[in-house]
N, C-alpha and C positions, 0 to 999 in steps of 0.2 A: 377564562377568565382570569383562573387560580396565577395564569405562566404573568397578566399583566400584571397582576395585586404584587406576582416576587418581584416582578424588574421593577416595578413604581417605586423598588425601597430604595434611600437614599442612596446605601453605601455601591449598588449595584447600579441605581440612575446615574453616579462620578463616574466610577469605571467604564460603564458602558449606555453611554445617554444616546447612542444612535441604533445601538441595539432597543434601549427603550420607547426610542421615536419611533419606529418602526413597530413593535411589537402595537403598541399602542396603535394604531393604526388596523390589527385583524379586527379590532369593533365591529368594521364593513362586512366582516363574513358573520358574524353574529348576526347582526342584524340581518342579513338575507335569510338565515336558517333561521332567525322568525318569521321571518317572512311566510318559506314555503312552510312550518311548522304551522303557523293558525295566520292562516289570512285574514283574519280580521286584527291585525297588529299594527298594522297600519299607520292607521287613527295614533296608534302611541308615540310610534319613529319619526314621523315622517318633521315632526317641527325641530325636532335636533335637526334631520337629516339636512333639512332646507339650512337652517343657520351654519350647522355645517360647511354646505357645499358655494353659499357664501361667499362663506370666509375666506373658502381654499382658491375661488373667483378672484377674489379682491389681496390677498397674498399673491396669485401666481400675475397678475397686471402691475402688480407693487415689484415686483421680480425682475420687470422688463426694463426696471431700469439701471442705465449705467452710470458709472459713475468714478469719476479720477479721485487719485493718491496724491493728495500734498502732501503728507509727509506721514512716513512713519520711523519713528525713531525708537528706543530700547530707554526707559530711564529706569533707575532705581530698584531694586526688590522684585524683581520681574513681570515691573509696569511694562507696557507697551502703549506710548502715545498715539492714534489715528489719528489723521486729518484728512478729513474726505470732502469733495465739496458736486454734485450732480451736473451728467454731460446734457449737456441739451441735442438734438436729433444731429448737429453739424462738428459736433465734437469737439465746440466748445463749450466755455462755463457756463450755468444756469443758475439762477437763483431763484427757481423757480421754488424750493422742497421749504415744507413753511412747517414749524415744529412748536413745540411748546415745554420747559422746563419741567425734566421731571420724564419724556417720554422715552424709547426706547428702539432701535432697530435691527431687526435682526442682518445678519451678514455675512458672509461667503469669500471669501476668499479662490479662487477655484487652481492656486498655487498650492494652496493646506488639501485642499479636500472638496472638486469641485460637486457634490451633491452634499456638503455639510453646512447647515445652517445656522449660525450660533447669537443668542439675543446678547446686548449689548444697549445699557442705561449714554445718551450723548448726555455729555458732558462739558457741551458750550454751549453759551448763549444763543440766542434767535438774532439776534442782531451780530455778531460775528461777520455770518457771510459763511461760516463754515460748518461741518460736521465736526464735531472732536469728540472721540469713544478713546478713557484710558482703560485698558483692560489689564485686569494682575490674569498669571501666569496660573495656571489652578494645578494643586500640585497632583505630583506623579503617584499611581495606583501604586502599592507595592508589590513588586516582582516585574516589572515594564522599565524601562527606558528611560532617562532622565528626557524631561521633554516630549513624552509621548502624546500628551494635547493635543488639543488644537491652540489651545490660547500657549503649551508653552513653544509649540512647531512655529506660533506668532510671535514671540518674543523672539526663538532666536531668526526669524527673519529680518526682524527689523533689528539685528546683530550685526548680520549680516548686510544691511543694506547701507546701514551706516558706515561701512569699510567701506564700500563699495561705490559710497557715494562721492566721493572727492575723486575718484578715477572718472567717474559721467555717468550718463540716468540712469536711473534707474526707471524701470517701468511695472508698474503690478497694476491687474485688474482684478477689482472687486466691485461687489451687487451687494449694493445694500433693499 
């Protein structure tokens, strides 16, 4: 528990988000130990575990949706504009994704990190027919190479894609 608290600090979380994320799943081990230690603790734990399990199942179900990248472009000051649309089963565009202003999505680009999911606010209007995110590159932690963060690598990818766009088709795989 002390370790979880240590990695929940803002500075540590910003520098090592993945470590923070996976370490916080260690609570499953703590729950298991509590059940072994006190068999009657199950009625204190079952509500939280059921809600966590349902949340994980819904996230896994939603992660199965594939998206088409319509545009990825670099903007000034390290901002990347990402425009995506859901794909249906026949690899065509689908309009079945409904959202409200202010909602967010978890985004994964396998070329940047196959197991890294990051939350971003949807910046487009529901009537646009596409989902747009404007993503600012996070500052690089001291002592690390430039653009070592996921958002920094996304901006580098947008710059490289903009350079290649005139020479041919650029294809990116994205899951949201």
